HTML snippet that shows the backbone in 3Dmol.js (N, CA, C, O; Angstrom):
<script src="https://3Dmol.org/build/3Dmol-min.js"></script>
<div id="view" style="width:600px;height:400px;position:relative"></div>
<script>
const pdb = `
ATOM      1  N   MET A   1      -5.491   4.897  16.874  1.00  0.00           N
ATOM      2  CA  MET A   1      -5.425   3.692  16.074  1.00  0.00           C
ATOM      3  C   MET A   1      -4.588   2.648  16.790  1.00  0.00           C
ATOM      4  O   MET A   1      -3.626   2.963  17.490  1.00  0.00           O
ATOM      5  N   ARG A   2      -4.979   1.406  16.597  1.00  0.00           N
ATOM      6  CA  ARG A   2      -4.218   0.291  17.136  1.00  0.00           C
ATOM      7  C   ARG A   2      -3.893  -0.678  16.017  1.00  0.00           C
ATOM      8  O   ARG A   2      -4.655  -0.816  15.059  1.00  0.00           O
ATOM      9  N   ASP A   3      -2.775  -1.339  16.140  1.00  0.00           N
ATOM     10  CA  ASP A   3      -2.378  -2.399  15.224  1.00  0.00           C
ATOM     11  C   ASP A   3      -1.906  -3.566  16.077  1.00  0.00           C
ATOM     12  O   ASP A   3      -1.415  -3.374  17.189  1.00  0.00           O
ATOM     13  N   GLN A   4      -2.054  -4.759  15.559  1.00  0.00           N
ATOM     14  CA  GLN A   4      -1.616  -5.940  16.291  1.00  0.00           C
ATOM     15  C   GLN A   4      -0.111  -5.902  16.507  1.00  0.00           C
ATOM     16  O   GLN A   4       0.642  -5.523  15.610  1.00  0.00           O
ATOM     17  N   ASP A   5       0.318  -6.288  17.678  1.00  0.00           N
ATOM     18  CA  ASP A   5       1.753  -6.330  17.954  1.00  0.00           C
ATOM     19  C   ASP A   5       2.449  -7.386  17.107  1.00  0.00           C
ATOM     20  O   ASP A   5       3.631  -7.247  16.792  1.00  0.00           O
ATOM     21  N   SER A   6       1.729  -8.440  16.736  1.00  0.00           N
ATOM     22  CA  SER A   6       2.338  -9.531  15.977  1.00  0.00           C
ATOM     23  C   SER A   6       2.493  -9.205  14.496  1.00  0.00           C
ATOM     24  O   SER A   6       3.196  -9.923  13.785  1.00  0.00           O
ATOM     25  N   ALA A   7       1.861  -8.149  14.018  1.00  0.00           N
ATOM     26  CA  ALA A   7       1.972  -7.770  12.607  1.00  0.00           C
ATOM     27  C   ALA A   7       3.342  -7.144  12.361  1.00  0.00           C
ATOM     28  O   ALA A   7       3.735  -6.215  13.066  1.00  0.00           O
ATOM     29  N   ASN A   8       4.059  -7.639  11.382  1.00  0.00           N
ATOM     30  CA  ASN A   8       5.402  -7.137  11.087  1.00  0.00           C
ATOM     31  C   ASN A   8       5.380  -6.148   9.940  1.00  0.00           C
ATOM     32  O   ASN A   8       6.226  -6.221   9.048  1.00  0.00           O
ATOM     33  N   ARG A   9       4.444  -5.238   9.943  1.00  0.00           N
ATOM     34  CA  ARG A   9       4.362  -4.238   8.889  1.00  0.00           C
ATOM     35  C   ARG A   9       4.904  -2.908   9.394  1.00  0.00           C
ATOM     36  O   ARG A   9       4.798  -2.575  10.574  1.00  0.00           O
ATOM     37  N   GLU A  10       5.488  -2.159   8.463  1.00  0.00           N
ATOM     38  CA  GLU A  10       6.047  -0.872   8.825  1.00  0.00           C
ATOM     39  C   GLU A  10       5.040   0.259   8.634  1.00  0.00           C
ATOM     40  O   GLU A  10       5.042   1.229   9.392  1.00  0.00           O
ATOM     41  N   PHE A  11       4.184   0.137   7.626  1.00  0.00           N
ATOM     42  CA  PHE A  11       3.132   1.104   7.356  1.00  0.00           C
ATOM     43  C   PHE A  11       1.876   0.320   7.027  1.00  0.00           C
ATOM     44  O   PHE A  11       1.954  -0.821   6.573  1.00  0.00           O
ATOM     45  N   LEU A  12       0.715   0.927   7.255  1.00  0.00           N
ATOM     46  CA  LEU A  12      -0.526   0.270   6.881  1.00  0.00           C
ATOM     47  C   LEU A  12      -1.427   1.252   6.167  1.00  0.00           C
ATOM     48  O   LEU A  12      -1.284   2.467   6.304  1.00  0.00           O
ATOM     49  N   GLU A  13      -2.361   0.705   5.398  1.00  0.00           N
ATOM     50  CA  GLU A  13      -3.325   1.520   4.660  1.00  0.00           C
ATOM     51  C   GLU A  13      -4.716   1.188   5.180  1.00  0.00           C
ATOM     52  O   GLU A  13      -5.083   0.023   5.328  1.00  0.00           O
ATOM     53  N   ILE A  14      -5.476   2.235   5.453  1.00  0.00           N
ATOM     54  CA  ILE A  14      -6.868   2.045   5.861  1.00  0.00           C
ATOM     55  C   ILE A  14      -7.746   2.856   4.920  1.00  0.00           C
ATOM     56  O   ILE A  14      -7.298   3.840   4.331  1.00  0.00           O
ATOM     57  N   SER A  15      -8.979   2.444   4.784  1.00  0.00           N
ATOM     58  CA  SER A  15      -9.917   3.139   3.924  1.00  0.00           C
ATOM     59  C   SER A  15     -10.677   4.178   4.739  1.00  0.00           C
ATOM     60  O   SER A  15     -11.227   3.868   5.795  1.00  0.00           O
ATOM     61  N   LEU A  16     -10.702   5.401   4.246  1.00  0.00           N
ATOM     62  CA  LEU A  16     -11.410   6.494   4.918  1.00  0.00           C
ATOM     63  C   LEU A  16     -12.605   6.968   4.101  1.00  0.00           C
ATOM     64  O   LEU A  16     -13.049   8.105   4.262  1.00  0.00           O
ATOM     65  N   ASP A  17     -13.130   6.117   3.229  1.00  0.00           N
ATOM     66  CA  ASP A  17     -14.176   6.550   2.317  1.00  0.00           C
ATOM     67  C   ASP A  17     -15.578   6.549   2.920  1.00  0.00           C
ATOM     68  O   ASP A  17     -16.523   6.964   2.249  1.00  0.00           O
ATOM     69  N   LYS A  18     -15.743   6.104   4.146  1.00  0.00           N
ATOM     70  CA  LYS A  18     -17.056   6.109   4.786  1.00  0.00           C
ATOM     71  C   LYS A  18     -16.981   6.935   6.062  1.00  0.00           C
ATOM     72  O   LYS A  18     -15.934   7.016   6.705  1.00  0.00           O
ATOM     73  N   GLU A  19     -18.102   7.545   6.418  1.00  0.00           N
ATOM     74  CA  GLU A  19     -18.122   8.406   7.595  1.00  0.00           C
ATOM     75  C   GLU A  19     -18.653   7.670   8.819  1.00  0.00           C
ATOM     76  O   GLU A  19     -19.449   6.738   8.703  1.00  0.00           O
ATOM     77  N   TYR A  20     -18.209   8.092   9.966  1.00  0.00           N
ATOM     78  CA  TYR A  20     -18.717   7.643  11.260  1.00  0.00           C
ATOM     79  C   TYR A  20     -18.574   6.137  11.488  1.00  0.00           C
ATOM     80  O   TYR A  20     -19.490   5.497  12.004  1.00  0.00           O
ATOM     81  N   LEU A  21     -17.448   5.581  11.111  1.00  0.00           N
ATOM     82  CA  LEU A  21     -17.198   4.167  11.369  1.00  0.00           C
ATOM     83  C   LEU A  21     -16.582   4.007  12.750  1.00  0.00           C
ATOM     84  O   LEU A  21     -15.736   4.814  13.137  1.00  0.00           O
ATOM     85  N   PRO A  22     -16.986   2.981  13.510  1.00  0.00           N
ATOM     86  CA  PRO A  22     -16.372   2.765  14.819  1.00  0.00           C
ATOM     87  C   PRO A  22     -14.934   2.243  14.710  1.00  0.00           C
ATOM     88  O   PRO A  22     -14.135   2.422  15.629  1.00  0.00           O
ATOM     89  N   SER A  23     -14.613   1.600  13.589  1.00  0.00           N
ATOM     90  CA  SER A  23     -13.251   1.131  13.351  1.00  0.00           C
ATOM     91  C   SER A  23     -12.993   1.146  11.852  1.00  0.00           C
ATOM     92  O   SER A  23     -13.926   1.201  11.051  1.00  0.00           O
ATOM     93  N   TYR A  24     -11.733   1.096  11.487  1.00  0.00           N
ATOM     94  CA  TYR A  24     -11.346   1.121  10.084  1.00  0.00           C
ATOM     95  C   TYR A  24     -10.591  -0.152   9.753  1.00  0.00           C
ATOM     96  O   TYR A  24      -9.666  -0.540  10.467  1.00  0.00           O
ATOM     97  N   SER A  25     -10.986  -0.794   8.675  1.00  0.00           N
ATOM     98  CA  SER A  25     -10.331  -2.027   8.253  1.00  0.00           C
ATOM     99  C   SER A  25      -9.004  -1.711   7.576  1.00  0.00           C
ATOM    100  O   SER A  25      -8.878  -0.720   6.856  1.00  0.00           O
ATOM    101  N   ILE A  26      -8.027  -2.561   7.816  1.00  0.00           N
ATOM    102  CA  ILE A  26      -6.735  -2.436   7.146  1.00  0.00           C
ATOM    103  C   ILE A  26      -6.881  -3.049   5.760  1.00  0.00           C
ATOM    104  O   ILE A  26      -7.239  -4.220   5.633  1.00  0.00           O
ATOM    105  N   VAL A  27      -6.607  -2.271   4.727  1.00  0.00           N
ATOM    106  CA  VAL A  27      -6.746  -2.764   3.364  1.00  0.00           C
ATOM    107  C   VAL A  27      -5.398  -3.040   2.704  1.00  0.00           C
ATOM    108  O   VAL A  27      -5.351  -3.581   1.599  1.00  0.00           O
ATOM    109  N   GLY A  28      -4.298  -2.673   3.373  1.00  0.00           N
ATOM    110  CA  GLY A  28      -2.984  -2.933   2.813  1.00  0.00           C
ATOM    111  C   GLY A  28      -1.891  -2.677   3.826  1.00  0.00           C
ATOM    112  O   GLY A  28      -2.101  -2.021   4.846  1.00  0.00           O
ATOM    113  N   GLU A  29      -0.704  -3.216   3.519  1.00  0.00           N
ATOM    114  CA  GLU A  29       0.450  -3.007   4.387  1.00  0.00           C
ATOM    115  C   GLU A  29       1.707  -2.854   3.552  1.00  0.00           C
ATOM    116  O   GLU A  29       1.822  -3.424   2.467  1.00  0.00           O
ATOM    117  N   PHE A  30       2.645  -2.078   4.069  1.00  0.00           N
ATOM    118  CA  PHE A  30       3.920  -1.818   3.406  1.00  0.00           C
ATOM    119  C   PHE A  30       5.062  -2.348   4.273  1.00  0.00           C
ATOM    120  O   PHE A  30       5.031  -2.228   5.497  1.00  0.00           O
ATOM    121  N   ASN A  31       6.059  -2.930   3.629  1.00  0.00           N
ATOM    122  CA  ASN A  31       7.287  -3.360   4.296  1.00  0.00           C
ATOM    123  C   ASN A  31       8.469  -3.016   3.406  1.00  0.00           C
ATOM    124  O   ASN A  31       8.387  -3.135   2.184  1.00  0.00           O
ATOM    125  N   HIS A  32       9.570  -2.588   4.019  1.00  0.00           N
ATOM    126  CA  HIS A  32      10.776  -2.272   3.246  1.00  0.00           C
ATOM    127  C   HIS A  32      11.358  -3.538   2.634  1.00  0.00           C
ATOM    128  O   HIS A  32      11.375  -4.599   3.258  1.00  0.00           O
ATOM    129  N   ALA A  33      11.834  -3.406   1.401  1.00  0.00           N
ATOM    130  CA  ALA A  33      12.577  -4.480   0.745  1.00  0.00           C
ATOM    131  C   ALA A  33      14.048  -4.305   1.111  1.00  0.00           C
ATOM    132  O   ALA A  33      14.392  -3.442   1.919  1.00  0.00           O
ATOM    133  N   ALA A  34      14.901  -5.111   0.524  1.00  0.00           N
ATOM    134  CA  ALA A  34      16.331  -5.055   0.850  1.00  0.00           C
ATOM    135  C   ALA A  34      16.932  -3.686   0.541  1.00  0.00           C
ATOM    136  O   ALA A  34      17.775  -3.197   1.293  1.00  0.00           O
ATOM    137  N   ASP A  35      16.508  -3.066  -0.551  1.00  0.00           N
ATOM    138  CA  ASP A  35      17.006  -1.750  -0.919  1.00  0.00           C
ATOM    139  C   ASP A  35      16.250  -0.702  -0.108  1.00  0.00           C
ATOM    140  O   ASP A  35      15.057  -0.865   0.150  1.00  0.00           O
ATOM    141  N   ALA A  36      16.917   0.353   0.290  1.00  0.00           N
ATOM    142  CA  ALA A  36      16.321   1.349   1.191  1.00  0.00           C
ATOM    143  C   ALA A  36      15.171   2.124   0.562  1.00  0.00           C
ATOM    144  O   ALA A  36      14.296   2.597   1.287  1.00  0.00           O
ATOM    145  N   ASN A  37      15.140   2.272  -0.760  1.00  0.00           N
ATOM    146  CA  ASN A  37      14.075   3.067  -1.369  1.00  0.00           C
ATOM    147  C   ASN A  37      12.975   2.209  -2.002  1.00  0.00           C
ATOM    148  O   ASN A  37      12.166   2.732  -2.769  1.00  0.00           O
ATOM    149  N   LEU A  38      12.923   0.907  -1.704  1.00  0.00           N
ATOM    150  CA  LEU A  38      11.874   0.025  -2.213  1.00  0.00           C
ATOM    151  C   LEU A  38      11.008  -0.495  -1.075  1.00  0.00           C
ATOM    152  O   LEU A  38      11.507  -0.885  -0.019  1.00  0.00           O
ATOM    153  N   LEU A  39       9.708  -0.491  -1.312  1.00  0.00           N
ATOM    154  CA  LEU A  39       8.766  -1.067  -0.358  1.00  0.00           C
ATOM    155  C   LEU A  39       7.891  -2.072  -1.092  1.00  0.00           C
ATOM    156  O   LEU A  39       7.568  -1.888  -2.266  1.00  0.00           O
ATOM    157  N   VAL A  40       7.513  -3.127  -0.399  1.00  0.00           N
ATOM    158  CA  VAL A  40       6.588  -4.115  -0.947  1.00  0.00           C
ATOM    159  C   VAL A  40       5.232  -3.861  -0.306  1.00  0.00           C
ATOM    160  O   VAL A  40       5.114  -3.804   0.918  1.00  0.00           O
ATOM    161  N   TYR A  41       4.211  -3.708  -1.144  1.00  0.00           N
ATOM    162  CA  TYR A  41       2.859  -3.410  -0.693  1.00  0.00           C
ATOM    163  C   TYR A  41       1.977  -4.634  -0.926  1.00  0.00           C
ATOM    164  O   TYR A  41       1.936  -5.180  -2.029  1.00  0.00           O
ATOM    165  N   LYS A  42       1.287  -5.048   0.099  1.00  0.00           N
ATOM    166  CA  LYS A  42       0.331  -6.145  -0.006  1.00  0.00           C
ATOM    167  C   LYS A  42      -1.061  -5.561   0.188  1.00  0.00           C
ATOM    168  O   LYS A  42      -1.384  -5.050   1.259  1.00  0.00           O
ATOM    169  N   HIS A  43      -1.897  -5.642  -0.876  1.00  0.00           N
ATOM    170  CA  HIS A  43      -3.272  -5.123  -0.835  1.00  0.00           C
ATOM    171  C   HIS A  43      -4.206  -6.300  -0.573  1.00  0.00           C
ATOM    172  O   HIS A  43      -4.224  -7.266  -1.335  1.00  0.00           O
ATOM    173  N   PHE A  44      -4.981  -6.216   0.505  1.00  0.00           N
ATOM    174  CA  PHE A  44      -5.878  -7.303   0.885  1.00  0.00           C
ATOM    175  C   PHE A  44      -7.176  -7.216   0.102  1.00  0.00           C
ATOM    176  O   PHE A  44      -7.793  -6.154   0.020  1.00  0.00           O
ATOM    177  N   GLU A  45      -7.583  -8.336  -0.470  1.00  0.00           N
ATOM    178  CA  GLU A  45      -8.816  -8.422  -1.237  1.00  0.00           C
ATOM    179  C   GLU A  45      -9.772  -9.375  -0.533  1.00  0.00           C
ATOM    180  O   GLU A  45      -9.448  -9.920   0.523  1.00  0.00           O
ATOM    181  N   SER A  46     -10.938  -9.572  -1.112  1.00  0.00           N
ATOM    182  CA  SER A  46     -11.938 -10.436  -0.495  1.00  0.00           C
ATOM    183  C   SER A  46     -11.501 -11.899  -0.505  1.00  0.00           C
ATOM    184  O   SER A  46     -10.679 -12.315  -1.321  1.00  0.00           O
ATOM    185  N   ARG A  47     -12.059 -12.649   0.400  1.00  0.00           N
ATOM    186  CA  ARG A  47     -11.844 -14.096   0.519  1.00  0.00           C
ATOM    187  C   ARG A  47     -10.391 -14.472   0.763  1.00  0.00           C
ATOM    188  O   ARG A  47      -9.929 -15.511   0.292  1.00  0.00           O
ATOM    189  N   GLY A  48      -9.679 -13.645   1.486  1.00  0.00           N
ATOM    190  CA  GLY A  48      -8.307 -13.959   1.880  1.00  0.00           C
ATOM    191  C   GLY A  48      -7.265 -13.804   0.794  1.00  0.00           C
ATOM    192  O   GLY A  48      -6.104 -14.150   1.013  1.00  0.00           O
ATOM    193  N   ARG A  49      -7.635 -13.298  -0.365  1.00  0.00           N
ATOM    194  CA  ARG A  49      -6.665 -13.086  -1.440  1.00  0.00           C
ATOM    195  C   ARG A  49      -5.945 -11.764  -1.239  1.00  0.00           C
ATOM    196  O   ARG A  49      -6.428 -10.883  -0.527  1.00  0.00           O
ATOM    197  N   HIS A  50      -4.785 -11.634  -1.874  1.00  0.00           N
ATOM    198  CA  HIS A  50      -4.062 -10.364  -1.833  1.00  0.00           C
ATOM    199  C   HIS A  50      -3.311 -10.144  -3.136  1.00  0.00           C
ATOM    200  O   HIS A  50      -3.032 -11.087  -3.876  1.00  0.00           O
ATOM    201  N   THR A  51      -2.991  -8.894  -3.402  1.00  0.00           N
ATOM    202  CA  THR A  51      -2.230  -8.478  -4.568  1.00  0.00           C
ATOM    203  C   THR A  51      -0.974  -7.784  -4.068  1.00  0.00           C
ATOM    204  O   THR A  51      -1.016  -7.056  -3.076  1.00  0.00           O
ATOM    205  N   THR A  52       0.146  -8.007  -4.752  1.00  0.00           N
ATOM    206  CA  THR A  52       1.408  -7.435  -4.310  1.00  0.00           C
ATOM    207  C   THR A  52       1.930  -6.441  -5.345  1.00  0.00           C
ATOM    208  O   THR A  52       1.933  -6.721  -6.544  1.00  0.00           O
ATOM    209  N   TYR A  53       2.367  -5.289  -4.870  1.00  0.00           N
ATOM    210  CA  TYR A  53       3.001  -4.256  -5.689  1.00  0.00           C
ATOM    211  C   TYR A  53       4.383  -3.986  -5.115  1.00  0.00           C
ATOM    212  O   TYR A  53       4.615  -4.183  -3.922  1.00  0.00           O
ATOM    213  N   THR A  54       5.294  -3.537  -5.959  1.00  0.00           N
ATOM    214  CA  THR A  54       6.582  -3.041  -5.497  1.00  0.00           C
ATOM    215  C   THR A  54       6.588  -1.531  -5.715  1.00  0.00           C
ATOM    216  O   THR A  54       6.320  -1.046  -6.814  1.00  0.00           O
ATOM    217  N   PHE A  55       6.894  -0.805  -4.658  1.00  0.00           N
ATOM    218  CA  PHE A  55       6.878   0.657  -4.702  1.00  0.00           C
ATOM    219  C   PHE A  55       8.290   1.205  -4.607  1.00  0.00           C
ATOM    220  O   PHE A  55       9.144   0.652  -3.914  1.00  0.00           O
ATOM    221  N   SER A  56       8.519   2.297  -5.314  1.00  0.00           N
ATOM    222  CA  SER A  56       9.751   3.062  -5.113  1.00  0.00           C
ATOM    223  C   SER A  56       9.377   4.296  -4.308  1.00  0.00           C
ATOM    224  O   SER A  56       8.277   4.833  -4.440  1.00  0.00           O
ATOM    225  N   TYR A  57      10.309   4.736  -3.473  1.00  0.00           N
ATOM    226  CA  TYR A  57      10.067   5.861  -2.580  1.00  0.00           C
ATOM    227  C   TYR A  57      11.004   6.997  -2.933  1.00  0.00           C
ATOM    228  O   TYR A  57      12.225   6.834  -2.926  1.00  0.00           O
ATOM    229  N   ASP A  58      10.432   8.147  -3.242  1.00  0.00           N
ATOM    230  CA  ASP A  58      11.201   9.357  -3.501  1.00  0.00           C
ATOM    231  C   ASP A  58      11.157  10.202  -2.233  1.00  0.00           C
ATOM    232  O   ASP A  58      10.175  10.898  -1.976  1.00  0.00           O
ATOM    233  N   LYS A  59      12.214  10.137  -1.450  1.00  0.00           N
ATOM    234  CA  LYS A  59      12.239  10.804  -0.154  1.00  0.00           C
ATOM    235  C   LYS A  59      12.199  12.322  -0.272  1.00  0.00           C
ATOM    236  O   LYS A  59      11.622  12.984   0.591  1.00  0.00           O
ATOM    237  N   SER A  60      12.794  12.887  -1.313  1.00  0.00           N
ATOM    238  CA  SER A  60      12.829  14.344  -1.449  1.00  0.00           C
ATOM    239  C   SER A  60      11.430  14.924  -1.689  1.00  0.00           C
ATOM    240  O   SER A  60      11.168  16.064  -1.307  1.00  0.00           O
ATOM    241  N   ARG A  61      10.527  14.154  -2.317  1.00  0.00           N
ATOM    242  CA  ARG A  61       9.166  14.629  -2.567  1.00  0.00           C
ATOM    243  C   ARG A  61       8.127  13.893  -1.720  1.00  0.00           C
ATOM    244  O   ARG A  61       6.938  14.198  -1.819  1.00  0.00           O
ATOM    245  N   ASP A  62       8.541  12.936  -0.893  1.00  0.00           N
ATOM    246  CA  ASP A  62       7.643  12.126  -0.068  1.00  0.00           C
ATOM    247  C   ASP A  62       6.536  11.486  -0.900  1.00  0.00           C
ATOM    248  O   ASP A  62       5.351  11.615  -0.590  1.00  0.00           O
ATOM    249  N   ILE A  63       6.949  10.790  -1.968  1.00  0.00           N
ATOM    250  CA  ILE A  63       6.000  10.120  -2.864  1.00  0.00           C
ATOM    251  C   ILE A  63       6.364   8.643  -2.983  1.00  0.00           C
ATOM    252  O   ILE A  63       7.531   8.290  -3.153  1.00  0.00           O
ATOM    253  N   LEU A  64       5.353   7.790  -2.891  1.00  0.00           N
ATOM    254  CA  LEU A  64       5.484   6.363  -3.164  1.00  0.00           C
ATOM    255  C   LEU A  64       4.790   6.082  -4.490  1.00  0.00           C
ATOM    256  O   LEU A  64       3.655   6.513  -4.691  1.00  0.00           O
ATOM    257  N   GLU A  65       5.457   5.360  -5.405  1.00  0.00           N
ATOM    258  CA  GLU A  65       4.845   5.001  -6.676  1.00  0.00           C
ATOM    259  C   GLU A  65       5.023   3.514  -6.928  1.00  0.00           C
ATOM    260  O   GLU A  65       6.119   2.970  -6.798  1.00  0.00           O
ATOM    261  N   GLY A  66       3.914   2.863  -7.294  1.00  0.00           N
ATOM    262  CA  GLY A  66       3.955   1.437  -7.574  1.00  0.00           C
ATOM    263  C   GLY A  66       3.196   1.109  -8.845  1.00  0.00           C
ATOM    264  O   GLY A  66       2.145   1.690  -9.118  1.00  0.00           O
ATOM    265  N   ILE A  67       3.733   0.170  -9.628  1.00  0.00           N
ATOM    266  CA  ILE A  67       3.104  -0.264 -10.877  1.00  0.00           C
ATOM    267  C   ILE A  67       3.071  -1.783 -10.901  1.00  0.00           C
ATOM    268  O   ILE A  67       4.037  -2.453 -10.537  1.00  0.00           O
ATOM    269  N   ARG A  68       1.929  -2.309 -11.341  1.00  0.00           N
ATOM    270  CA  ARG A  68       1.785  -3.759 -11.499  1.00  0.00           C
ATOM    271  C   ARG A  68       1.105  -4.017 -12.834  1.00  0.00           C
ATOM    272  O   ARG A  68       0.133  -3.342 -13.173  1.00  0.00           O
ATOM    273  N   THR A  69       1.607  -4.989 -13.601  1.00  0.00           N
ATOM    274  CA  THR A  69       0.966  -5.375 -14.849  1.00  0.00           C
ATOM    275  C   THR A  69       0.452  -6.796 -14.713  1.00  0.00           C
ATOM    276  O   THR A  69       1.023  -7.624 -14.002  1.00  0.00           O
ATOM    277  N   GLU A  70      -0.638  -7.054 -15.411  1.00  0.00           N
ATOM    278  CA  GLU A  70      -1.297  -8.352 -15.327  1.00  0.00           C
ATOM    279  C   GLU A  70      -1.737  -8.753 -16.724  1.00  0.00           C
ATOM    280  O   GLU A  70      -2.378  -7.964 -17.420  1.00  0.00           O
ATOM    281  N   ASN A  71      -1.400  -9.976 -17.149  1.00  0.00           N
ATOM    282  CA  ASN A  71      -1.822 -10.489 -18.445  1.00  0.00           C
ATOM    283  C   ASN A  71      -3.056 -11.347 -18.261  1.00  0.00           C
ATOM    284  O   ASN A  71      -3.107 -12.210 -17.385  1.00  0.00           O
ATOM    285  N   ASN A  72      -4.064 -11.095 -19.111  1.00  0.00           N
ATOM    286  CA  ASN A  72      -5.296 -11.875 -19.073  1.00  0.00           C
ATOM    287  C   ASN A  72      -5.720 -12.133 -20.517  1.00  0.00           C
ATOM    288  O   ASN A  72      -6.404 -11.309 -21.124  1.00  0.00           O
ATOM    289  N   GLY A  73      -5.313 -13.275 -21.062  1.00  0.00           N
ATOM    290  CA  GLY A  73      -5.601 -13.567 -22.469  1.00  0.00           C
ATOM    291  C   GLY A  73      -4.845 -12.624 -23.369  1.00  0.00           C
ATOM    292  O   GLY A  73      -3.618 -12.546 -23.300  1.00  0.00           O
ATOM    293  N   ASN A  74      -5.564 -11.902 -24.219  1.00  0.00           N
ATOM    294  CA  ASN A  74      -4.942 -10.963 -25.149  1.00  0.00           C
ATOM    295  C   ASN A  74      -4.813  -9.552 -24.589  1.00  0.00           C
ATOM    296  O   ASN A  74      -4.389  -8.635 -25.292  1.00  0.00           O
ATOM    297  N   PHE A  75      -5.177  -9.383 -23.333  1.00  0.00           N
ATOM    298  CA  PHE A  75      -5.180  -8.052 -22.729  1.00  0.00           C
ATOM    299  C   PHE A  75      -4.098  -7.939 -21.668  1.00  0.00           C
ATOM    300  O   PHE A  75      -3.814  -8.897 -20.948  1.00  0.00           O
ATOM    301  N   VAL A  76      -3.500  -6.764 -21.580  1.00  0.00           N
ATOM    302  CA  VAL A  76      -2.544  -6.442 -20.522  1.00  0.00           C
ATOM    303  C   VAL A  76      -3.139  -5.297 -19.718  1.00  0.00           C
ATOM    304  O   VAL A  76      -3.456  -4.241 -20.266  1.00  0.00           O
ATOM    305  N   TYR A  77      -3.290  -5.512 -18.412  1.00  0.00           N
ATOM    306  CA  TYR A  77      -3.805  -4.496 -17.519  1.00  0.00           C
ATOM    307  C   TYR A  77      -2.645  -3.923 -16.721  1.00  0.00           C
ATOM    308  O   TYR A  77      -1.819  -4.664 -16.187  1.00  0.00           O
ATOM    309  N   THR A  78      -2.590  -2.603 -16.646  1.00  0.00           N
ATOM    310  CA  THR A  78      -1.553  -1.925 -15.875  1.00  0.00           C
ATOM    311  C   THR A  78      -2.220  -1.126 -14.767  1.00  0.00           C
ATOM    312  O   THR A  78      -3.123  -0.327 -15.013  1.00  0.00           O
ATOM    313  N   TYR A  79      -1.762  -1.354 -13.553  1.00  0.00           N
ATOM    314  CA  TYR A  79      -2.281  -0.641 -12.390  1.00  0.00           C
ATOM    315  C   TYR A  79      -1.165   0.223 -11.841  1.00  0.00           C
ATOM    316  O   TYR A  79      -0.037  -0.241 -11.672  1.00  0.00           O
ATOM    317  N   LYS A  80      -1.478   1.482 -11.562  1.00  0.00           N
ATOM    318  CA  LYS A  80      -0.498   2.392 -10.989  1.00  0.00           C
ATOM    319  C   LYS A  80      -1.094   3.004  -9.735  1.00  0.00           C
ATOM    320  O   LYS A  80      -2.204   3.538  -9.756  1.00  0.00           O
ATOM    321  N   LEU A  81      -0.352   2.923  -8.653  1.00  0.00           N
ATOM    322  CA  LEU A  81      -0.762   3.525  -7.391  1.00  0.00           C
ATOM    323  C   LEU A  81       0.272   4.573  -7.010  1.00  0.00           C
ATOM    324  O   LEU A  81       1.475   4.332  -7.106  1.00  0.00           O
ATOM    325  N   THR A  82      -0.195   5.724  -6.581  1.00  0.00           N
ATOM    326  CA  THR A  82       0.693   6.796  -6.131  1.00  0.00           C
ATOM    327  C   THR A  82       0.195   7.310  -4.797  1.00  0.00           C
ATOM    328  O   THR A  82      -0.986   7.621  -4.641  1.00  0.00           O
ATOM    329  N   TYR A  83       1.098   7.399  -3.841  1.00  0.00           N
ATOM    330  CA  TYR A  83       0.774   7.919  -2.508  1.00  0.00           C
ATOM    331  C   TYR A  83       1.667   9.127  -2.260  1.00  0.00           C
ATOM    332  O   TYR A  83       2.868   9.099  -2.529  1.00  0.00           O
ATOM    333  N   LEU A  84       1.055  10.183  -1.744  1.00  0.00           N
ATOM    334  CA  LEU A  84       1.761  11.423  -1.446  1.00  0.00           C
ATOM    335  C   LEU A  84       1.605  11.712   0.034  1.00  0.00           C
ATOM    336  O   LEU A  84       0.494  11.678   0.564  1.00  0.00           O
ATOM    337  N   LYS A  85       2.710  11.994   0.702  1.00  0.00           N
ATOM    338  CA  LYS A  85       2.662  12.315   2.121  1.00  0.00           C
ATOM    339  C   LYS A  85       2.241  13.768   2.292  1.00  0.00           C
ATOM    340  O   LYS A  85       2.901  14.679   1.792  1.00  0.00           O
ATOM    341  N   LEU A  86       1.146  13.974   2.997  1.00  0.00           N
ATOM    342  CA  LEU A  86       0.635  15.325   3.204  1.00  0.00           C
ATOM    343  C   LEU A  86       1.017  15.901   4.558  1.00  0.00           C
ATOM    344  O   LEU A  86       1.160  17.115   4.705  1.00  0.00           O
ATOM    345  N   SER A  87       1.183  15.026   5.549  1.00  0.00           N
ATOM    346  CA  SER A  87       1.445  15.494   6.895  1.00  0.00           C
ATOM    347  C   SER A  87       2.226  14.427   7.643  1.00  0.00           C
ATOM    348  O   SER A  87       2.017  13.251   7.344  1.00  0.00           O
ATOM    349  N   PRO A  88       3.071  14.717   8.549  1.00  0.00           N
ATOM    350  CA  PRO A  88       3.511  16.046   8.978  1.00  0.00           C
ATOM    351  C   PRO A  88       4.537  16.608   8.016  1.00  0.00           C
ATOM    352  O   PRO A  88       5.315  15.870   7.411  1.00  0.00           O
ATOM    353  N   LYS A  89       4.527  17.891   7.886  1.00  0.00           N
ATOM    354  CA  LYS A  89       5.504  18.568   7.037  1.00  0.00           C
ATOM    355  C   LYS A  89       6.836  18.645   7.737  1.00  0.00           C
ATOM    356  O   LYS A  89       6.906  18.792   8.957  1.00  0.00           O
ATOM    357  N   ALA A  90       7.885  18.547   6.964  1.00  0.00           N
ATOM    358  CA  ALA A  90       9.254  18.602   7.545  1.00  0.00           C
ATOM    359  C   ALA A  90       9.614  20.018   7.923  1.00  0.00           C
ATOM    360  O   ALA A  90      10.712  20.265   8.422  1.00  0.00           O
TER     361      ALA A  90
END
`;
const viewer = $3Dmol.createViewer("view");
viewer.addModel(pdb, "pdb");
viewer.setStyle({}, {cartoon: {color: "spectrum"}});
viewer.zoomTo();
viewer.render();
</script>
């Protein structure tokens, strides 16, 4: 895998849902916030838009959890993303 040298991201997310792709598009990036256990996640959407989540990191379980709420009229939408580190094992 290659990433641009000019990108100031610490972690990136790629989609692996299709087989035999010559390259994988970056669909998100993570950067540490001021606090050591917080990361800011930027999810790239179509037409240059993006959505931002704030994640907390549980180092003892290698889990990232992020929640975002969105108000749309009389409805509140809650999105929860959870990432679990599978490899490499400590």
